[in-house]
N, C-alpha and C positions, 0 to 999 in steps of 0.2 A: 703575695696572697691576693691583693686587689686585682692584679692582672689576670690571675687564674680564674677568679670569680667572674670578671668581666668577660673573659673568653667563653666560659661556660654559659653565661646568660645570653650572649650573642648567638652561640651555637643552638641553644634551646629555642630561641625566638625564630631562627632560620628554619629549623625542623618543623616547628608549629606552623609557620607560614606555608611550607610545602604541603603539609597535610591538609591545610584549609583549602588550598588551591586545587588539590587533586581529588577531594572528596565530593561526590555528587550530593546535591542538596537542593532545596527549594530556592529558586532564583539564581542558581549557578549551573553553568553548562557542564555536564558530566563528560569525562574523556572517553573516547572510543578505544577500547582495549582489544586484546587479541583473541578472545574466544569466539566460537561460531557455532551455529546450529544449521544443519542442512539435511536434506532428505527428499522424499518423494511422496506424492499423494496418489492413491490408487482407487480405482472404481472396480468393485467386484460384481460380476454378473453381466448381463447384456445391456449396454447403454442404448438409450433411444437414438435413433438415427436422425441426423439433421435434416430438416425439410427445406425445400426451395422457398425463397421469398418472392412474392409477386410484387414487383416494383412498377407495374405498367401504368400506374396513375401519373408517373413523372417520367417522360421519355429521356430526360437528362440523367437518370439514375443508372441506366444500363440494366444488366441482368446477370444471373448466375450466382447470386448471393444465397447463402443458406443460414439457418438459425444457429445460434451458438450457446444454447442453454446448457448443454452437456457436451463437452468436447474431449474425446478420449482417442487413444491410438489402439492398435491391435493387442497391446499388452496391458490395457486397463489404466495407463497413465492419464491422469486427469488434469486438464488445463484450467486456467482462470480461477484458481483457488487462492484467496488471500491468506497468507500465513503470517502471524504477527505475535509479538510479546504483548499480552494483555495485562499482566500483573507481575510484580516482583522488582520494579525499579525504584521503589521506596521514595516516590515523590521527586525523583531527579528530573531536571529540565534540560532541554537540548536546543541548540541554536536551530532556527528554521532556515532551510536552504534558500539561498538567493536565486538559484536556478528554478524557473517555474516547472511544474508538472505539465506535460503536453498531452492534449487529446485532439485528434483530428476527425473531421467529418470527410470521409473518403469513400466513394462508391455508394453514397447514401447509407453508410454504416458508420458507427463510432469506432475509432481505433485509438487505443486498444478497447476491447470489449469490457474489460475490467481494469480499472486504473487505481493504484494505491498512491497516496500522497500524504504529506504532513498537514496537520491542523495549522492554519496560519500561512501556509505556503501558497504562492500564487498559482492559479490554474490558468493555463493558456489554451484556448480552444481556437483551432484554425479550420476554416471551411475551404477545403481543396476541391470542392465540386463546382460544377457550372450552374447549379441551382441554389435557391435560397433555402436555408435551414433555419431552425431555431434550436436552442439548447435549453432544456427545462429540467433541472434537478428538482427532486421532490423529497427533501430531507425531513427527518422527524426532530432532529436536535440542532439544526442550523437554519439560517435564513433561506427561504425559497426564492428562486429567481427564474425568470423566463425571458430570454433575450433572442430577438430575431437576428439572423446572421446571413446576410447576402454573400455572394461569391467574393472571396478574397478578404473578407472582414475578419479581424481577430478580436475575440472576446476574452477579457481577463477578469477573474473573480477569485474570491477566497472563501474557505470554510473555517470558521473560528474554532469549532469544537470537534472532538473525536466523534465519529459515527461510522459504524460498520453495518451496512453500506448504504450509500445514497443512490436510489434509482434515478436514472436519467432517461428522458424521452425527447423526441422531436415532435412537436404538434403538427408539423407540416407533413411528415412521413411517419405514419403510425407504427411501422415495423421497426423503426430505429430505437433500440434500447441499449442501455449500458449501465454500469455501476461504478461508483467512485467510493473507495474505502478511505476515510479520513482518519489518520492515526496520530496520536500525540507524541510518539517516540520514533526514532529512526530505524527500529528493528522490525522490518517487515519485508515481504517479497510476494510476488504473484507468480504462480506456476505457469510455465510455458510448455513448449513441446517436451515430451518426456515426463511431464508432471513434477519436475524438480524445483526445489527452492534452495536458497542459500542466504543466510542472515549472518553478516560478519560484524566484527567490532563489538561484540557483546561483553560487558563486564562479567566476571565470574559471579555466580550466584544461583539461586533457585527461582524458577519462573513458571508462569502459566503461558503455554504456547497454544494459540488457537488457530484453527483453520475455518474459513468461511467460504461457502459456495452458494451461488444465487438460488439453486434449486434443491440442493442436498443438505443445506444447513450448516451447523457448527460441529466441529470436533475439538476436543480439548485434551491436552497432555500436560502433566507436570514434569519439568526437566530440571536437572542440576548440571551446571557446567563449571569446570575448574578453570583456573588461569591458564590461558593458552590452549584449552581443550577444544577439539573439533567434534562436536556431538552430532550423531546421526539419528534421525527418527523417521517414522513412516506413519502417515494418516491413511485410514481406510474408510471408504464409503461404499454403500450397497444400494 
């Protein structure tokens, strides 16, 4: 009888330990599971045409660059939209990536034009141009910084808190503009060619999914994903 009781107690303790280790909560990293949400962001109507950028003030910058405020293709697929889970994770915490997020200064433009990264993750800025730049993020919810960046110099900084999105400029070249979306969870994407996004490893649940564009603003959808489900959604701008 004592052996049976001891076996039951050990088994119960083992199951309780497994539940504790796999349940997301404050101060614990939540596991990445197999659900996902993907889709496309569309722009309806006639998109403004990109305009040529005059870089003549710096002969090292070259020419041929255009604005990137609204980038679409012939089908209305919209690029540079940040899509992310803004609510529904119930205070779960997630490990910050060791790999830094990368932004380049190339052709006297920021690459990428819109960058998404984790709060607390290192941002690595590389100057690939033959001229001196500076990088000057202007956050509302994080520390502002402004760093000169000669050719070949690497700058590394972090943003401590979530902020959608931080405008970035170069005080040397006034046409240089970019945005950094700082997100507290790993469930985000930025649309590229085709206007598509894909967010993987989402635990099953009900969430607020938001889309942000620098000129066109926010769009919000409520979604529910089951275990292992691949959800598809579409965001529309006009």
